C-alpha positions as CSV (number, residue, x, y, z in Angstrom):
1,X,-23.0,9.1,20.1
2,X,-21.7,12.8,19.9
3,X,-18.9,12.9,17.5
4,X,-16.0,15.6,17.9
5,X,-13.6,16.3,15.2
6,X,-10.6,18.3,14.6
7,X,-9.5,20.0,11.2
8,X,-7.0,22.4,10.0
9,X,-9.8,25.1,9.8
10,X,-10.3,24.6,13.5
11,X,-6.8,26.0,14.0
12,X,-8.3,29.3,13.2
13,X,-10.7,29.2,16.3
14,X,-7.6,28.9,18.5
15,X,-5.2,31.1,16.8
16,X,-6.6,34.2,18.5
17,X,-5.6,32.6,21.8
18,X,-2.0,31.4,20.9
19,X,-1.2,34.2,18.5
20,X,0.3,36.5,21.0
21,X,3.2,34.1,21.6
22,X,3.0,31.6,18.6
23,X,6.4,31.5,16.7
24,X,6.4,32.7,13.2
25,X,6.8,29.2,11.8
26,X,3.3,28.2,12.8
27,X,1.0,28.2,9.9
28,X,-2.6,28.9,10.3
29,X,-4.4,28.3,6.8
30,X,-6.9,30.4,5.4
31,X,-10.5,29.4,5.0
32,X,-11.1,27.6,1.6
33,X,-14.1,27.9,-0.7
34,X,-16.3,25.2,-1.7
35,X,-14.3,24.9,-4.9
36,X,-11.3,24.1,-2.8
37,X,-12.9,21.2,-1.1
38,X,-10.5,18.1,-0.3
39,X,-12.7,15.7,-2.0
40,X,-15.5,16.6,-4.2
41,X,-18.8,14.9,-2.9
42,X,-17.3,14.2,0.8
43,X,-18.5,16.8,3.3
44,X,-17.4,16.9,7.0
45,X,-14.9,14.8,9.0
46,X,-13.6,11.5,7.7
47,X,-13.9,8.2,9.8
48,X,-11.2,5.6,9.9
49,X,-13.3,3.4,7.6
50,X,-13.8,6.3,5.1
51,X,-9.9,7.0,5.1
52,X,-9.2,3.5,4.4
53,X,-11.7,2.9,1.7
54,X,-10.4,6.0,-0.1
55,X,-6.8,5.2,0.3
56,X,-7.4,1.7,-1.1
57,X,-9.0,3.2,-4.2
58,X,-6.4,6.0,-4.7
59,X,-3.0,5.1,-3.2
60,X,-0.4,5.0,-5.9
61,X,1.4,1.9,-4.4
62,X,-2.0,-0.2,-4.5
63,X,-2.5,0.9,-8.1
64,X,0.8,-0.2,-9.1
65,X,0.4,-3.7,-7.4
66,X,-3.1,-3.9,-9.3
67,X,-1.3,-3.3,-12.6
68,X,1.2,-6.0,-11.8
69,X,-1.6,-8.3,-11.0
70,X,-3.3,-7.6,-14.3
71,X,0.0,-8.1,-16.1
72,X,0.4,-11.6,-14.6
73,X,-3.3,-12.3,-15.9
74,X,-2.2,-11.4,-19.4
75,X,0.9,-13.7,-19.1
76,X,-1.3,-16.5,-18.1
77,X,-3.6,-15.8,-21.1
78,X,-0.7,-16.0,-23.3
79,X,0.5,-19.3,-21.9
80,X,-3.1,-20.9,-22.3
81,X,-3.1,-19.8,-26.0
82,X,0.1,-21.3,-26.7
83,X,-1.7,-24.6,-27.3
84,X,-3.6,-23.2,-30.3
85,X,-2.2,-23.6,-33.7
86,X,-0.9,-20.4,-35.3
87,X,-1.7,-19.0,-38.8
88,X,0.7,-17.0,-41.1
89,X,0.4,-15.6,-44.6
90,X,3.3,-14.7,-46.6
91,X,3.9,-12.9,-50.1
92,X,7.0,-12.0,-52.0
93,X,7.9,-10.2,-55.2
94,X,11.3,-10.5,-56.7
95,X,12.9,-8.9,-59.9
96,X,16.2,-10.6,-61.2
97,X,18.4,-8.7,-63.9
98,X,20.8,-10.6,-66.2
99,X,20.9,-14.2,-66.9
100,X,17.9,-16.1,-65.6
101,X,16.0,-19.3,-66.2
102,X,13.1,-19.2,-68.7
103,X,9.9,-21.1,-68.7
104,X,11.5,-23.4,-71.2
105,X,14.2,-24.2,-68.7
106,X,17.0,-22.6,-70.6
107,X,19.0,-19.6,-69.3
108,X,18.5,-16.2,-71.0
109,X,19.8,-12.8,-70.6
110,X,16.4,-11.3,-69.8
111,X,15.0,-9.6,-66.6
112,X,12.9,-12.1,-64.8
113,X,10.1,-11.4,-62.3
114,X,8.6,-13.8,-59.7
115,X,5.7,-13.7,-57.2
116,X,5.1,-16.2,-54.3
117,X,2.5,-16.7,-51.9
118,X,2.0,-18.9,-48.8
119,X,-0.3,-19.7,-46.1
120,X,0.8,-21.8,-43.4
121,X,0.0,-23.1,-39.9
122,X,1.8,-25.2,-37.2
123,X,0.4,-27.1,-34.2
124,X,2.6,-28.1,-31.1
125,X,1.9,-31.8,-30.6
126,X,4.5,-32.3,-27.8
127,X,6.7,-30.0,-26.3
128,X,8.2,-31.9,-23.5
129,X,5.3,-30.9,-21.1
130,X,6.8,-27.2,-21.2
131,X,3.3,-25.7,-22.4
132,X,1.4,-27.3,-19.4
133,X,4.2,-26.4,-17.0
134,X,4.4,-22.9,-18.3
135,X,0.8,-22.5,-17.7
136,X,1.1,-23.9,-14.2
137,X,3.9,-21.4,-13.5
138,X,1.8,-18.4,-14.8
139,X,-1.2,-19.4,-12.7
140,X,1.0,-19.6,-9.5
141,X,2.6,-16.2,-10.5
142,X,-1.0,-14.8,-10.9
143,X,-1.9,-16.0,-7.5
144,X,1.3,-14.6,-5.9
145,X,0.8,-11.3,-7.6
146,X,-2.8,-11.2,-6.4
147,X,-1.7,-11.8,-3.0
148,X,1.0,-8.9,-3.3
149,X,-1.9,-6.7,-4.1
150,X,-3.7,-7.8,-1.0
151,X,-0.5,-7.2,1.1
152,X,-0.1,-3.8,-0.4
153,X,-3.8,-3.2,0.7
154,X,-3.1,-4.3,4.2
155,X,0.1,-2.3,4.6
156,X,-2.1,0.7,3.6
157,X,-4.8,-0.1,6.2
158,X,-2.1,-0.3,8.9
159,X,-0.4,2.8,7.7
160,X,-3.7,4.9,7.5
161,X,-4.7,3.7,11.1
162,X,-1.4,4.6,12.3
163,X,-1.5,8.1,11.0
164,X,-5.2,8.2,12.2
165,X,-4.2,7.4,15.8
166,X,-1.3,9.9,15.6
167,X,-4.1,12.5,14.8
168,X,-6.0,11.3,17.8
169,X,-2.9,11.6,20.1
170,X,-2.0,15.2,18.9
171,X,-5.7,16.4,19.1
172,X,-5.7,15.2,22.8
173,X,-2.5,17.2,23.3
174,X,-3.8,20.4,21.8
175,X,-7.1,19.9,23.7
176,X,-4.9,19.8,27.1
177,X,-2.9,22.9,25.9
178,X,-6.2,25.1,25.3
179,X,-7.5,23.9,28.7
180,X,-4.3,25.0,30.3
181,X,-4.6,28.3,28.5
182,X,-8.2,28.7,29.7
183,X,-7.3,27.9,33.3
184,X,-4.3,30.3,33.3
185,X,-6.2,33.0,31.5
186,X,-8.8,32.9,34.4
187,X,-6.3,32.8,37.0
188,X,-4.5,36.0,35.5
189,X,-7.8,37.7,35.5
190,X,-8.4,36.7,39.2
191,X,-4.9,38.0,40.3
192,X,-5.2,41.1,38.5
193,X,-8.3,41.8,40.6
194,X,-6.6,40.7,43.7
195,X,-3.6,43.0,43.0
196,X,-5.9,45.8,42.7
197,X,-7.3,44.9,46.0
198,X,-4.1,44.5,47.6
199,X,-4.7,40.7,48.3
200,X,-2.1,39.5,45.8
201,X,1.5,40.6,45.0
202,X,2.5,41.9,41.6
203,X,5.1,38.9,41.6
204,X,2.5,36.3,41.8
205,X,0.7,38.1,38.8
206,X,3.7,38.1,37.0
207,X,4.6,34.5,37.6
208,X,1.0,33.5,36.5
209,X,1.5,35.7,33.2
210,X,4.6,33.8,32.5
211,X,2.8,30.5,33.1
212,X,0.1,31.8,30.7
213,X,2.8,32.6,28.0
214,X,4.3,29.3,28.3
215,X,0.8,27.6,28.0
216,X,0.3,29.5,24.7
217,X,3.6,28.5,23.4
218,X,2.8,24.7,24.2
219,X,-0.5,25.2,22.2
220,X,1.1,26.6,19.3
221,X,3.5,23.6,19.3
222,X,0.7,21.3,19.7
223,X,-1.1,23.0,16.7
224,X,2.0,22.5,14.4
225,X,2.2,18.9,15.5
226,X,-1.4,18.4,14.5
227,X,-1.0,20.3,11.3
228,X,1.7,17.9,10.4
229,X,-0.2,14.8,11.3
230,X,-3.3,15.8,9.3
231,X,-0.8,16.4,6.3
232,X,0.6,12.9,6.7
233,X,-2.7,11.4,6.6
234,X,-4.0,13.3,3.6
235,X,-0.7,12.3,1.8
236,X,-1.5,8.8,2.4
237,X,-4.9,9.3,0.9
238,X,-3.3,11.0,-2.0
239,X,-5.6,13.9,-1.5
240,X,-4.5,17.2,-3.7
241,X,-4.4,19.2,-0.4
242,X,-4.9,19.0,3.4
243,X,-6.9,22.1,3.3
244,X,-10.5,21.3,5.0
245,X,-9.5,17.8,5.8
246,X,-10.7,16.7,9.0
247,X,-11.1,13.5,11.0
248,X,-13.8,12.1,13.3
249,X,-12.7,11.8,17.0
250,X,-14.3,8.6,18.3
251,X,-15.7,8.3,21.7
252,X,-13.3,5.9,23.2
253,X,-14.3,3.2,25.7
254,X,-11.4,0.7,26.0
255,X,-12.5,-2.0,28.2
256,X,-9.6,-4.3,29.3
257,X,-9.9,-7.7,27.9
258,X,-7.9,-11.0,27.7
259,X,-5.2,-10.8,25.0
260,X,-4.5,-13.9,22.9
261,X,-1.0,-15.3,23.1
262,X,1.4,-14.7,20.1
263,X,1.5,-18.5,19.2
264,X,-2.4,-18.5,18.7
265,X,-2.3,-15.4,16.8
266,X,0.5,-16.6,14.6
267,X,-1.3,-19.7,13.8
268,X,-4.2,-17.7,12.5
269,X,-2.1,-15.1,10.6
270,X,0.3,-17.6,8.9
271,X,-2.8,-19.2,7.3
272,X,-4.6,-15.9,6.3
273,X,-1.9,-13.3,5.7
274,X,-1.3,-12.3,2.0
275,X,2.6,-11.8,2.7
276,X,2.8,-15.4,3.5
277,X,0.5,-16.7,1.0
278,X,2.4,-14.7,-1.8
279,X,5.7,-16.4,-0.8
280,X,4.1,-19.9,-0.7
281,X,2.7,-19.4,-4.2
282,X,6.1,-18.3,-5.3
283,X,7.7,-21.5,-3.7
284,X,5.2,-23.5,-5.8
285,X,6.2,-21.5,-8.8
286,X,9.9,-22.2,-8.2
287,X,9.1,-26.1,-8.1
288,X,7.1,-25.6,-11.3
289,X,10.1,-23.9,-12.9
290,X,12.4,-26.9,-12.1
291,X,10.0,-29.0,-13.9
292,X,9.9,-26.5,-16.9
293,X,13.6,-26.7,-16.9
294,X,13.5,-30.4,-17.2
295,X,11.3,-30.4,-20.3
296,X,14.3,-29.5,-22.4
297,X,15.4,-33.0,-21.7
298,X,12.5,-34.5,-23.8
299,X,12.1,-34.3,-27.7
300,X,9.7,-32.1,-29.4
301,X,7.1,-32.9,-32.1
302,X,5.2,-30.4,-34.1
303,X,2.9,-30.6,-37.1
304,X,2.7,-28.0,-39.8
305,X,1.0,-27.6,-43.1
306,X,0.0,-24.9,-45.6
307,X,-0.8,-24.0,-49.3
308,X,1.3,-22.1,-51.7
309,X,1.8,-20.8,-55.3
310,X,3.9,-18.8,-57.4
311,X,4.1,-16.8,-60.7
312,X,7.1,-16.4,-62.9
313,X,7.7,-14.1,-65.9
314,X,10.7,-13.5,-68.2
315,X,10.6,-10.1,-69.8
316,X,9.6,-10.0,-73.6
317,X,8.9,-13.7,-73.3
318,X,5.4,-15.1,-73.7
319,X,4.0,-16.7,-70.5
320,X,0.9,-18.1,-69.0
321,X,-1.2,-15.6,-67.3
322,X,-0.9,-14.6,-63.7
323,X,-4.1,-16.5,-62.3
324,X,-3.2,-19.4,-64.6
325,X,0.2,-19.9,-63.1
326,X,-1.2,-19.6,-59.6
327,X,-3.8,-22.3,-60.4
328,X,-1.1,-24.5,-62.0
329,X,1.5,-24.0,-59.5
330,X,-0.9,-24.5,-56.4
331,X,0.8,-26.8,-53.9
332,X,-0.5,-27.7,-50.4
333,X,1.9,-29.4,-48.0
334,X,2.1,-31.1,-44.6
335,X,5.1,-31.9,-42.6
336,X,5.9,-33.5,-39.2
337,X,8.9,-32.3,-37.3
338,X,10.7,-34.2,-34.5
339,X,13.5,-32.7,-32.6
340,X,15.6,-34.8,-30.1
341,X,18.1,-33.0,-27.8
342,X,21.4,-35.0,-27.7
343,X,23.8,-32.4,-26.4
344,X,23.2,-28.9,-25.6
345,X,26.7,-27.9,-24.1
346,X,25.3,-28.5,-20.6
347,X,22.8,-25.6,-20.9
348,X,20.0,-27.9,-19.8
349,X,21.8,-29.2,-17.0
350,X,22.8,-26.0,-15.8
351,X,19.3,-24.5,-16.3
352,X,17.9,-27.3,-14.2
353,X,20.5,-26.6,-11.3
354,X,19.9,-23.0,-11.4
355,X,16.1,-23.5,-11.1
356,X,16.6,-25.7,-8.1
357,X,19.0,-23.1,-6.3
358,X,16.1,-20.5,-7.0
359,X,13.6,-23.1,-5.3
360,X,15.9,-23.4,-2.4
361,X,16.3,-19.7,-2.0
362,X,12.4,-19.2,-2.2
363,X,12.0,-21.7,0.6
364,X,14.4,-19.6,2.6
365,X,12.5,-16.6,1.6
366,X,9.2,-18.1,2.9
367,X,10.8,-18.9,6.3
368,X,12.2,-15.5,6.5
369,X,8.7,-13.9,5.9
370,X,7.1,-16.3,8.5
371,X,9.8,-15.3,11.1
372,X,9.2,-11.6,10.3
373,X,5.4,-11.8,10.8
374,X,6.0,-13.9,14.2
375,X,8.2,-11.1,15.2
376,X,5.8,-8.2,14.2
377,X,3.0,-10.3,16.2
378,X,5.2,-10.7,19.3
379,X,5.9,-6.9,19.1
380,X,2.2,-5.9,18.9
381,X,1.6,-8.6,21.6
382,X,4.0,-7.0,24.1
383,X,2.9,-3.4,22.9
384,X,-0.7,-4.4,23.8
385,X,0.2,-5.6,27.2
386,X,2.1,-2.6,28.0
387,X,-0.7,-0.4,26.6
388,X,-3.1,-2.4,29.0
389,X,-0.9,-1.8,31.9
390,X,-0.4,2.0,30.9
391,X,-4.2,2.3,30.7
392,X,-4.9,0.9,34.1
393,X,-2.2,2.7,35.9
394,X,-3.0,6.1,34.0
395,X,-6.7,5.7,34.9
396,X,-5.8,5.5,38.6
397,X,-3.1,8.4,38.3
398,X,-5.9,10.6,36.6
399,X,-8.4,10.0,39.4
400,X,-5.7,10.7,42.1
401,X,-4.5,13.8,40.3
402,X,-8.3,15.0,40.0
403,X,-8.8,14.6,43.6
404,X,-5.7,16.5,44.5
405,X,-6.5,19.3,42.1
406,X,-9.9,19.8,43.6
407,X,-8.3,20.1,47.1
408,X,-5.6,22.3,46.0
409,X,-8.0,24.4,44.1
410,X,-10.3,24.9,47.0
411,X,-7.3,25.8,49.2
412,X,-6.1,28.3,46.8
413,X,-9.3,30.1,46.5
414,X,-9.4,30.2,50.3
415,X,-5.8,31.6,50.5
416,X,-4.3,28.4,52.0
417,X,-2.1,27.6,49.1
418,X,-0.1,29.7,46.7
419,X,0.0,30.1,42.8
420,X,3.1,27.8,42.5
421,X,1.3,25.0,44.2
422,X,-1.9,25.7,42.2
423,X,-0.1,25.5,38.9
424,X,1.8,22.2,39.8
425,X,-1.4,20.6,40.7
426,X,-3.5,21.9,37.7
427,X,-0.6,20.7,35.4
428,X,-0.3,17.4,37.1
429,X,-4.3,16.9,36.7
430,X,-4.2,18.1,32.9
431,X,-1.2,15.8,32.2
432,X,-2.6,12.7,33.8
433,X,-6.1,13.3,32.0
434,X,-4.3,13.6,28.6
435,X,-2.2,10.5,29.4
436,X,-5.4,8.5,30.3
437,X,-7.0,9.4,27.0
438,X,-3.9,8.7,24.9
439,X,-3.5,5.4,26.7
440,X,-7.2,4.5,25.7
441,X,-6.3,5.1,21.9
442,X,-3.1,3.4,22.2
443,X,-4.6,0.3,23.7
444,X,-7.6,0.4,21.4
445,X,-5.2,0.5,18.4
446,X,-2.8,-2.4,19.6
447,X,-5.6,-4.6,20.4
448,X,-7.1,-3.8,17.0
449,X,-3.7,-4.6,15.4
450,X,-3.7,-8.1,16.9
451,X,-7.3,-8.6,15.7
452,X,-6.0,-7.5,12.3
453,X,-3.5,-10.0,12.3
454,X,-6.1,-12.8,12.9
455,X,-7.7,-11.7,9.7
456,X,-10.3,-9.3,11.2
457,X,-11.0,-5.8,9.8
458,X,-9.0,-2.9,11.1
459,X,-11.5,-0.4,12.3
460,X,-12.4,1.4,15.7
């Protein structure tokens, strides 16, 4: 398949044609060196698949969602490790001035020093099911964050495809404008020769020159629109500059096909779309949060133990050596702690009610997301139907306009039609031809968008 492409550099090629009447605001970028390449290692025009892949790797929004997912993974790891015992070591050194207790258990006015060390651990035995419920919540939160990441990727895919199609539209408009310039330029040359031979009037020549000037202005405007469309896509890809950026213009053959109804598409989309999955996981998480709040109604039981020792010295008073005291004062300990909630100032009750309200709100959020998805599918469905009708009618209109232009052109060249009729027929043909190509792109995009809602890749 022969692949055409359009790039910012291609504007230089047409600038010579339109520069005579192009407005000052139209920017024609200069050629860039190899060191100014848009993407190191990438040469030539970008396909839609390449644009999407690059955007998923470099888009800032996608990167932020990826960080959120990794943060949720760390939270889950923290919750899982809360089952493990902890281990803490403590050491302290104190100095007391004035009256203090001596080793003979009498008080003396001496400076005393003390050193204590402790190594302890605690193990949660029963925490009112809060540990398991916290783990469950964090698992659901990670699943929701993962689906948020997939949704961000889907949004980027659609945005890139829309920007890509806009470039295709603007490319076709510029192509038509250049074809108009080509035809009008040939007619100016032809009329100049006819004026010289007395077969045409100066008024006809002036009229055709005015038509050529208008075509050049249209081409300049089309060039500016395409420039902006390329800029929009390059920014979506987070490219440092749109210089040297170009896209592949695919050969379009949009065959009319049966379009699935919105209900069937929705049934597939609601089970596959990450936006719905994320809210479903959040609803499960909200239910888990209710259970977590109820955990405060249960007693808690924990086991702790450790070892410790200390050293004590009164200034100018003999005492056992440091390590001797540590050995003599060595004391291991074990304790079992039970806490029973009796009255918490209604805090537990209110926390449970608040969690239940949050669950109800999340249930409404899920329904809202589903309705929004169904609305988007309906809009895409009717847009596809409209594009299908437009494609069929524009094909017939293009064929009729082409036949009419062939006849008017022959009549004009034989002196049986004037320049106004020729220009009108020519403009009608070029416009209908452009409308047909644009209708093909629009129909292709809308049908592919419906396939995307079904869970299929978005590609041309």
